[in-house]
Steps between C-alpha positions, in 0.01 A plus 500: 500500500761300318819478703812320395642241739778740618248776555269264699788395712607853562145598607476207735826609665370852538176379658694278736720792605202726568331232714828451689514880553143523629568210742814673626320824565227314690763313707679830574173645626454197723850524643441873568203409714682222669788738581270732696592405855610677812868499365452500122313701241408862493569691827153611630349189666138424573462223751184351640386241741323441831543766763774376729598220271746450208469739214556420131620756239240506224606810299831671414493857356720792425513813715176703485305245298125484578413190689168312485419215736180298453352337817252268330522163664697609810375394845570568858720780630763602226777744461646667185860615562670719248868616513818598326727198511822672399627556853426603847503871395223542245602640150181437307135606517179290544245619244129529542338194644156387395315213677237339270249231537322371807460171690230416758753270677759777536458621860773771522773652269806687615705700247852574613774700329806446711844331492511136400560369860232730655197294616158645513412655845175651629704705748480841347777641725750251378765656262494320166812416287458695173419301183532764224595857413151602416154337497247581230188437709235228539150452341263212592250455216233294670306639797484151659878458478570852614296441816745227592821684416758679711827655399846602641791651293843625586717691243816700492332762286129585434157359477428623153148373432169481700419215717136392560432196710298379800777562760841681499724342768832696435620735226864583547682730251833649565416797265132562425143382451399671174145362448185417693470222758141368562377227730146402427438260782332542838608174660498253665837449317662171431837568667580622858512868390151632567548844323402584143829687466762419755817675399603734218851612528724723267837657526432812299142549391143369484334661207198273441184476700464246772140365552349237732159492343346285767747473788789651709849629420771431758815695401615727226865625492738705296834483679808623318733218390866592445645593260167641360451874531273657752163323494236644263226365729142402458301663212226247444160483667425255779163342578379224724141401557614383844784640705845650407780420740811709453645702212856628538713680249837656512394708205198727429154351523304680223473547123802548288331823366164667570210418725495245784504125518226318688547270797160358601378220723163361581631435854802653674838623395752441775811688385612718212861632561790637314778314681720190505338170579459547874237686707796637711678644201490877464260630242662635189450838332302348207160639404176310505265619227181289526124487566465239774174338601394236761154340513454594135434315178727473194389850390562666839132525601415417860368163588211415721641410841370137456747455216817644669748244614508503888782588729352325804328815622184581302531873570842518354447301180736549203751748644812654359747432784822665385601735216850625555755698293765758569408659167176648388156343472279625213157346436178423678429249781155343495500277801244307699714557807845620602588257777694189577418136515447315841836335449705822423816528703511786745853576380391547133409851380145554385315752287602729214850613565645745238836666532431740218182654362155340521311622195142364457191405694450245768154349527460253793142373481487379855784528759844628553593272783815513698701622198675806389517731197832691489650703216740781463240686302136424440442687176144571403381185674135426601460252783181317558453251791141390471445358853774545761853615530718348774850599416734776389540723200820710494639730235860613558691738289876453496715654236638221272656703232346436158160385629263788462237546761134583428341706766139430388404275793249213511131500581345250745163326528468253791189305597269607225495179292200267454626162629310180460231398747736296724685829574193706570553532875876552492655813651596751234765770476842521674519264801770435765730235367796478737728547202828690530542818290816489305800687627635660178839564658578124500753397248292216363148638527360243266557222750264662752266214581134488614600416860165534680562315816459709811526833304241779514562716205189574306438527125696780361522710189817694513680744261839613594764689309833399635665832540815482711405766765182333610535146404639359827261702721200406285565128500550494876154653549332174375477380855255773581241333283489169661182587684349690213164455356416208267618688187794734480603721219846674532635758263859607465607811700745564226207625287390730787193290574 
């Protein structure tokens, strides 16, 4: 092209201006990256470094932005700490976190969502300072990296996305856990916490499933946090290939609508209670609607006894130790045993203790041992104890206003199971157990304990309708049965029987 001198000069100036603009944009981008520190840049910080050492902020993002951290080239034991930097009270959300890449020299990875000054801890009982309003969940792409990863998170709101990792140390949400939590590992784990899922705690609701695919679960809690409304409770399924420790809820344990949830363990389940966070707290009038299994696989099918997690007594493998509510229980129990562990406190109640109606079937494949089944009403229930019953079953009928009673009583089968070879020579049926039948006139009947030291009451199945004219006399007659035969069945005189 033929340009005049003035046109050439003008074009040169324009080119020079454009080059300067490009350089300025590049510089601005570099300044933006340089400004991403603990105190500058966008408010959601991602810091990383050696576990127990000094961390460096490597990413700054907006509230709710997805976060990806690549671990290629990392070595040793590392932590990724993510938090809202705007103040001590979180105002922003941490988005979905994806861990990508892998490194053979990376020995352990801890992912922490908590306040900026909160260090990582393997103590699952330690309260964490909250680091965000909500947390969008965690995904670890590579199986090799996932097998080295553990997570803890504390938020003022909810866990809004799923978390899948090797180990879950502590999930702490003031409001709710809305999606699934899955621990894929069996151990041995890197930190001092030896459980696949140690603590899951929410103030209002747990709606997602909780699964320890290869290990144990220690504690699950829904405990109402003021000023939240009355707790919704636990509506997700729970499964552990190993043992489940304790499940407490101040709200209902069961689906939001229709059917039952499933609470299943390959080993034992120690406690399922509707109460505050103490074994001495009164049970609450909140229903439990669940199919519960011990010594079962993830589908609820019974395991061979060689696969059940042991309690220390091979005849009492995989028990349910305590199911307790002042409300109704609806569902089925498919248990290896209804019993307590060798370390169970003598002051702790044991068995299935239901203040309302018990609707469903109880199948105990082997033993009901030094435990009780108590309910206000046992509606259309079918009880099976495959080997031996050493304990007490009591139905009491006390008018509680709006709770309708069903007078279609239960059916019993005791001692007709087909136990494994190692139980072939065991005594079957109802046997003397030195357990105290429950005095239903006591104000706090649910705290009757299996005190079997020096007592001579035998196994007992008892139905009593607490009519005012005969209640006192009937209960006082229990002493007459101290020297009774090995199995005793009592029916209420209020029914003319």
